C-alpha positions, 0 to 999 in steps of 0.5 A, a space after each residue: 211294189 214292196 220286196 221284203 229281202 230279209 227278217 231279223 231272226 230275233 226281232 221283227 225288224 225287216 230289210 226291204 225295197 220299195 219300188 216307186 215311179 221315181 226310183 227305189 227306196 231302201 228300207 227301213 227309211 227316214 223321210 225328211 218332212 218338206 211340208 210346203 215343198 222344202 225341207 226347212 233350212 236345207 236344199 236338194 243338193 244338201 239332201 242328196 249328199 247326205 243320202 236322202 232317199 225320199 221326202 214328204 210334201 203336204 196336201 192340205 198346205 200345198 193345196 193353199 200355197 202355192 196352189 194346184 194351178 202353179 204346180 200344175 203349170 210347173 209339171 207337178 211337185 217334182 219338177 216345181 221343187 227340183 227333187 229328182 227322187 220319191 215323193 210321199 204326200 200326207 193327205 191332209 188327214 194329220 190336219 184334221 187333228 192339228 188344225 181341230 180349232 178351225 175345222 168341222 168333221 162332216 159325213 164326206 170330209 172336213 170343213 176347214 177354215 184356212 189357217 192363213 185367212 179363215 177362207 172355206 176349204 173342203 177336204 175329203 177323200 175325192 179332194 185329197 186324192 184329186 190334189 195328190 194326183 195333180 202333185 204327182 206324188 209317188 205315195 199318196 196317203 188316203 184321207 183319214 180322221 186322226 183323233 187325240 190319243 185320249 178321245 173318248 171311245 165313242 169318238 175313236 169308233 166314230 173316227 175308225 168308221 169314218 177312216 174305213 169309209 173314206 179309205 174306200 172312197 179313195 181307193 176308187 178315185 184316179 191316181 197319177 201315173 205310177 202313184 202307190 196309195 197307202 192306207 192308214 190304220 186308226 184306233 188309238 190303244 183299242 186292240 179291237 178297233 186297231 184290228 177292225 181298222 187293219 182288216 178292213 183296210 188290207 181287204 181293199 189291197 192298198 199298196 202300203 199301210 200306215 199306222 196313223 194315230 201316233 205322235 198326237 201327244 200321247 206318252 211313249 208306251 202308248 205310242 209303242 203299244 199303238 204299233 204293237 196292236 197294229 203290226 200283226 194285222 198287216 201284211 208281210 208283203 206290204 210296207 209299213 209306215 209309222 207316221 209322224 215318228 220319232 227320235 233315233 231311239 224310237 225309230 229303232 224300237 219301232 224297227 225292232 216291232 216291224 216298222 219299215 218307214 218314218 217321217 219326223 220333223 224333229 232334226 230341223 225343228 230342234 235345230 232352230 232352237 239350237 239342239 243337236 242330235 247325236 247317235 247317243 242322245 241330244 244336247 243343247 249347243 247354246 250353253 256356255 259350256 261349248 263356248 271354247 269347244 273346238 270339237 265338232 257337234 259329234 265326234 266322228 261324224 261325217 256330215 259337211 257341218 262336222 267336217 267344217 265347223 267347231 261347237 264354239 263357232 256354231 254356238 257363237 251363230 246360233 246365239 247372235 241368230 245367224 242363220 248359217 248356225 241353224 242350216 248347219 245344225 239341221 244338216 248335221 241333225 238330218 244326217 244323223 237320222 239318215 245315218 241311224 237308218 243306214 246302220 240299221 239297214 247294214 246290221 239287218 243285211 249282216 245279220 246283227 241287228 238284234 245286237 245293235 238294237 241293244 247296244 243303241 238303245 242301251 247308249 241313247 239317252 233320251 233328252 226331256 227337252 226333245 221329248 216335250 217337243 215331240 208333242 207340238 213338232 208335228 204341227 209342221 206336218 
């Protein structure tokens, strides 16, 4: 159940509360991605200490490894990975996009060839919901088709038709106890298709709605456009989730456009390449400029990495391929994303979000390296 607590008077930003079987999630919220049952380089204790409310898992990947028999025997995904708080599971619909070279779309689902050994795997609405039922996630996503952003109009039309049909089939499947199900709106940058898809899904009365078909290689203006075309057709009393997004600045921009929930692999993905996020942008920590820099990664940051280690030491670890370096950078980057969301919620509660939005965007310098990484980062989802 989603409760809308407050709406900003100058933007479409919303302060909300989403109640799930494993706890309450305050929104807007960033959700770290644990595709295969683990947020890369971080353990549950660290995630909880930095304020993580909810994480993601992935239907396609968890079904392949370790497999449903193991997770069922463990008592569900929460117990298997020792995560006591809410979990959202992607349905595998994103893999229809990211694994396009090893799949064939059929009327009732998708035939995959395993990315591991080439073995056949069929995933459709019934299968995706059955897997998520066994996983026992708090929020299950419907199975949809996510085409590339530059797909021809005919392909976008067919994807919307399949998405609506598959959503109807997903709606009819059994759920785990207390499990919420979110619909996913497709339609690319086509206003008519976005509206058609949104209206059809809203008519099915899902527990929340996601804006799909973003973070699929499109330029940022197209991403913003897709959200702007979708949001007016979504109910105000349900949570809104922009899938696979984004940088801190992108999330703040989309919050101003009425989005409540986000996921993105960038914090840990770019950490493994030596890139540090801050509330004002990102920078590469491997460079020689930081060889004798004994400041924290970000001045004023309260994360464990910044409280205990210097740029010089972490640069050394990264350059000699010590695991602690990428772990601490993952801790810091994830903390930044979660801190931005906490600051947004505080600003919304205080009625100052419009000022926060203007100042944050004015001070944030986009990183070309990070933006280019966004095009491939979602393959980890």
